[in-house]
N, C-alpha and C positions, 0 to 999 in steps of 0.2 A: 684390837685397832687392824690386825690383818684382816679380819673380816668385814671390818669398817672399807678399807682400800681394794679389801676385789668386790665388794657389791660399789662404788663408786668408777673401780675398771671396769667391773662389767656391765655398767651402764653404758659406760662411752664407750667402749666398745660395739654395743649394740644399737650407740647412736650413729657412728660411722656407716653402719652393716647399712641401716637405713637411706645415710644419706648417700650409699653407693648404689641407691634403687632395689637392695635385697640382691644383689648379683653378687655372686661368690668370688667370681675372676676377678671382678671391678676392686672388690673389698679385698681380696689377696694382692691385686697392686698398688694399693695405696698400704696394706701392711709390709709389703716390701719395700714400701720408699721411707716408712716409718717405723721400721724394726726394732732400731735404738732407742726412737724418742717415747714410744709409748708400748712397747711389746714386752722386749726382752731389755726391761730399766736395768739400770744400775746399779739402783737402790737394790733393787731382788734379787739380782742376783749375787748381789753381794753380799747381802743376808745371808744365803745360804751357803757362800765360801766362808763365812764368819763361822756358822754354824757348824759346821764341818770341820774345822781345823782345831774347834775348840771340843769336837767332839772326839778327833782322832787322839790331838797332840796335849791337849789341856786337861782333859778330865779327870783322870788319875790325877790331878794334883789339887781340886777344888774339891771343896764341899758340895753336901745334894742341890743345897738352896743354890751355889755362887752364881751357877749355869742360867738357871731362871731368873737371877737378879741382872747377869750380864745380859741374855735375851730381852727380858725385856724392855731394857736400858736404852737399847739396840733398834728394837721395834719402835719403840715411841719418838726417835729423832728419825728413824728411818722410812717407817711404813706409815706411820701415823698423820702425816701431810698429804693430801689430796688434792695440791696445787697444777700437778700435772694436769687431769682432767676435769679444772674446774677451771682453768685459768684465760681460757678464751670464751666470751660469751657468745653462746651462738645466735645466729641469724636466724636458722630454723632449728627449735629446738625439735625434742627429742619426740614421737607421737604414739601414745601407744592403740595404735588400730588394733582390728579383731590379727589381723595378723600378725604383729608385730605381738601382742598378748600370748598366742600360741607359743613363737619363736622364743618369747623372753620362760616360758614356761620349758619349754624345750632344753633349752642355753641352762638354764639354772638348775635341773636335775642332773645335766650332764658335769657340773662346773662342782658340785657337790661332790661327788666320786671319791675324789681324790683326797678332801680332808676329812673326808668319812674316812674313811680307806688308813688313812694315816691315822684318824685319832685311836681307831680302833687299834692297828699297831701297839700304839700308844702304852694302853693300859695294859695290851701284854707282854710287853718289854720291859713295864715300867715295874719296880716293887712296890713302896707304898702309894706312889704316886705316876700320873702319865710321864713316859720319857719325853724328856723337853727337848728333845733333839730331833725325834721321828717326828713331833707334833710342829715345832717349827717350821721343818725342812717341808715337807707334805703339803702345808697350809700355802706355805711361797710357791710350792711348785705347782698346786691346783692355781694359784692368780697368775704364776707366768704362764698357763698355758691356755688362758681363757681364750686369750685371742684366735687360738685354733681350733678350740674346742666348740667357736661360734659359728666357724665352718662348716665343723660335722651337724652343730643344728640345723644348719640354713638346708645342708644335703638330704638328714634326717626329713625332714617339714618338707620335702619338695615335692612327695606323691600327693600329698596335703594339700596343701596349694596347688596344686594342679586341679584337683577334682574338685576345689570349690569354685577353682575359676572355670573350669568349663562347665559347671552348675551353670554360672553367672551369664557362661556365651551361649549357652543352650537354650537360658530364660530370653536373652537379648534377641536371639533368631524367631521364637514363638512371637515376640511379641513385636517385630519388624512385621512378620509376616500374616497378622494380627491389621494392619493398615497396609492395604495392598495396592491405592493410591498413591502413596505416600512416595516423595521423590527422594533422592541421599546425593546431597550432594559433600564427596571429598574430599581434602584438601591435603598435599605432604607438598614435599620441598625441603634444603637444605634449613631456607631460612624464611623467617616472614610467615612461617603458619598459621600462628596467632594472630596477628594483624591481620589479615588477608580474611581472616576466618568472620572477627566482627564486624569488617568493613561490609563485606557479602552479608552477614547478618540485618546490619542496620540499613541495607540497600533491596535487599530482598522482601524485608518486614514493611515497607511499603506498601505491597501489593499482598504478600502472604501469610500466612500462620506460620510461626519458625519456631523449629526448637533446634536449640545447638550445646556443644559440650563449652561448659564455661571456661577463662583464663587456659591454663596447659592440658587441660585435660584429652590428652594423645595417644594412650596406651589401651590395650584390650579392655582390663579394667574402668578404665576413665570410660569410655566411649560406652560399655556394660552397664555403669553406672548410671548413667542421663538416659539412655534406651530404657531404662527398666523402670526410672525411676520418674523421668518428665514427660517421658513420649506421650501424648492425646489421643483421640481418633481425627480430632478437628486440627491436627497439625498437619499442613500439607509438605511443608519440606523439611528435611533432617540435616543441619549441618556437621558434618563431623570434621576436625580434625586428626589427622592419621601419624605419627610418630614414627622414627625409626634406628635402634642405636646399635641394629646387627641383623643382615640376611634372613630375609623371610619375613621379619615384624610386618610390613606391607602385607604382604601376601596372608600373613594370621588375622589382624583388622578386619581385609575385605571381605575374607572367610562369618564375617560378624553381618561387614554389612555390605552389600556391595552399589558398588556407585553410579548414576544415572549420570553426576557431571564430574568429573575427574578435573581439579584445579594443581598444577605443577608449579610452582614459587619460583625453583631455579634447581640449579646441582652445586652443589659446592664441598667445602672440606669438614662441614661441621662432623663432630664424631666420626671424623677418619680412625682414630685409638679403638673403638670396636669395630668398625667397618675392614680397616687393612689398606682400603685401596677405593681409590675415586669411579675406577668400572664396576667396583659394588655397591656403591654408593647410588651408585646409575639405575645400574639392573633393579636394585630395591624399590626406589623410588618410581619407577616402570613397570612392578607388581600391581601399581596402582592400575595404570591400562589395561593391562592383563583382565583384571576384573571387570571392564568395564562393561554395563547393559548394553542392549545391541541396537538402542535406540541413543544411546549414551554421549553425551560430548566432550573433547576436549578443551579446560582451558590453558593455555599455554603462557611461556614467559617469553615473546618474542625475541626479546632482546639474550639469553641465554642458547649460546650454538649448540650445548648439549642435549637440551630438549627441544629443538629444530632438528637433531638426527635422533633420537631417541621416537620421533614419532612418525619422520617422512615417510616409513614406507608398512606405515599401517593404516590398514584401508575404516580410518574414524570420522567423523566431524571433527575438526579445531576450529580455536576461535581464539587468536592470539591480540597479545596486549603487550608495548613495550615503549621505553621513553627514545628508542632510534629506531623501531618501524610495528607493522602489526598491525591489527585490524582493530587498533585502539591506541590510538597515540596521546602524549603529552609537547605541549609544548609552552615557551614562556612562560617558565615557569620562574618563581621569585620566591624571600624566604624573609619574613620579619617575626618578629617577638613575638605575633598571634596564630601563626602558622602559614601556609603558604600559599596561592594563587597560580593558577596557571589554566592552559585553554585545554579541553578534553574533544579529542575528533574519532567519531564513530564511522564503521565499515559505509555506511552511505556516504561520507563527507560531510555529514551534518557535526556539527559542533557547539560546544556551551564552556562558558567560565563557570571555573570551581574556585567556592570560597570556602579551607580549611583548616582547623586547629592543629594537620598534622605538618612533622616538620619530616625533612629529609628526602631524597630522592626516591630513596629506595621505597617509604612511604606510599610515594606519587604512582609509583611502579603495581604494589600493591593494590593502592586503589583502582587502577587500570585495569584489574585480573576482576575485582568485584564487579566492576562496569561488566565486562563481559560475561560476568554470569548473571547479571540482569537482563542485560539485553539477549539470552538466550530463555529466560522467564519474561521477554516480551515486554519488558518495563522502560519505557520513553527518556533518550536521554538527558533530558529536560529535570523529568523525577531525580533521576540518582543525582545528578548534579546539585539538586537542593540537599536532598540526603546526606550527601557527603558534608555539606557545611554543618549538619549537626555530626557527625563522628565527632567524637572524644578518643585521643587517644587513648590508647593501652597503656594498660599499668605498667609501669617497671621498659618502654618501648618509646623511647623519646616522647617520653610524657612530659609536658611544660609545667612547671611550677613557679608559681610566684609567690615572694614573702614581700613584706615590705622593703626591704636593702636591696636582693639579688633575687635574680634569674636561676632557676635548677630544670636542666635537660635531665631528665630520669631516661639512662637509657641502661639499666643495670641488669636488665634480665637476658642472660646466654649471648654475652658477644660471637661477632664471627668478623671475618675479614670484610666482605660488604658491608653490613651495618657498623664497625666499629668507621671503617675508611668514610661512608657517609656523614656520621655522626660527627666526626670534626671536620668535614667540612662544615658542614652545616655552624656549630659552633665556629669556626672562624668567618664568619660573614655577621656576627653579631657585633654590632657596632652601635653606641658608644659603650664603655666599661670594660674589665676586665676580662679576659676568658682562660676560663681555667678547667683544669683535665684530673681526675680521681678514677685511675685503673687499678685490676691488677692485670689488664692482658687477657689474653685468650688462652682457653685448655683443648682438650681432647683432639687436638688435631695431627696426632698419632708423629709421624715423622716430620712433618711438615710446619708443628707448630713453633719453632725456636726462628723458621725462617720466617714464618706467618706474623709474628711478634715484631721481630726485628723489621721488618717493612711497616708493621703498625707504628715502631718508633719513628721510622722515616720521617711517615706521612704526618705525626706530632708536630715532630723539628719544622720542617718546612711547613705548618701552618701558623706558624709566628703568633702563638700563644703565651699570655702571663704566668702563668706559673703552672707546671705538673709536680700531682703526685701518686707516685709511685707506690703500689702495697703489695707488700712480698720483695724482700732483696733478690731473692734464688727463680722465684717465679716473673721478675721483670727483669731480670737481668739482657735479654734482649733486645728489648722497648730500650734500655738505657744505652744498651750501642747503635742500637736506630738514633735517635736523640744522637746521640752524641757526633755520631757521623757525619749528621747535616750543617756542623757550626751553632748551633742550639749555644744560649749562653747556660750551661751546665748551674749557672749558680739560682736557675728558674727552676729547676727540679731538685724535689724531696723526696725520698725514698723512707715508707712509713712501712711498719709489720703487720698491721691491720687495718679496715674502715675505720675502724674507732678511733685508732688514731687519726685516721687522717682525716677526720670530720674532729677532732679536739683541732686540729691544726688548722683546720680552712675556718675557726670560730673566733680562733686568735690574731688572723691573719687578713679578714677578709675587711672588704670597701664597698661601700655602698655602691651599687649600679653592677657591680659582677655578674659575670656567667658563667656558672659550672657544671659542665655535663657530668654524671658517673656515668663511666663505660663501663658496663657488665661488675657482678658484685658476685666473687665463686661462691660456691657452697664449704661449710664446716670442716670439710674433708683436704681442702686446698688451706688451712690454714699454717701460717709459717713458725 
């Protein structure tokens, strides 16, 4: 029973470590927030306490078999159940990648040291049979220490993983150098990187043979995987999304692939918890410009003052795009259940009407950045407008889905203050039909998280929606406070413990014609 409990605990902590991006510091922070819930659990602590009390105060009064029977029955009721580690259906299951297999083996070896040592001691101090007290206490102690042994395992594997990653990086650099005519378009920013990447890929694909990173491949290993496996000599352009959570991350990526075109979507408070300050975010994103090739160009969001400030003293070519100004501008924006329409005007004054399946003003902004990139590569505005009509929404980013009875706006990927506001504003414009939002709010915003979520609640309250489902009572309390401050009818707000419960309630209460916005979906480490 103890072995089974330990195996389930170990697998659970491996899953949380993977969900934390294999980052020891982030896993440690999660562990601190969930210490009593998952790490130092009452059942295991109480188990050892009971065993010690029996051994010290009652052993001389019991027969030889009595403590064995007592501990067995106690273990049956307290250690056999493993529901704590399986109660929540994972949104993203544990994946045994090569890296996870290496970590799991090291973790497993560390995890059996205390139980094996305890077993040895139990035989040493036992008479005819192993000493049941030593056996029970050491096995439980080994299980209690599992979450901390995982940190040690990660630390031990760090040199190995660093060597593996450096090998992939060198391979990627050699591959890029073998295609000297290749142009590299690199995209970074606090929000909108993935959507902008796919828009650029569609537009440049009208004229060029393009290689690009799929999904949210924006880490060193994600970029290396695409370069090493997908890049061919026939490719003319490679489009790379470059993400960052810590200072220096963009610098590391640019040392793999130096950009010829640097696209900066915006500067915001995403990952503020790991960056520490907006200035750190700004300087890290600016690393992309530091590595720009001599004849390179920067494509920037004209509506973001931080980007204008970042580029004003640099001797580089700049093309700007924005809803309020810039070389590429949008006007006459309108939305309906099929997407949006607007007029785009280029730097030479020419304009075109654009009809697209995309929703939200932030997607219009991202599309303008893509037009600016296409312009740099000498693609006509009319050609780009036609290409925009064929662009499909990126999965889980204001993705419009229709069923026989309801319309779903899926904006479940990594919500941020700008995107969340635009998503709610877009939902509020849908008529007729009830307008419903399901959200757990935003995370990784550091000291501003409570304030931003309360502001988000204020926006929801003022949008006059028909129902609000908040996922996670603790996580969404600031949102609830923000909604309440607007005088919104709180009978229209329902708080649930997880996304599965929200979907169940939605299915029980939906009406034909409803429009439902899924705004963000937190990973399993945030389950309450």
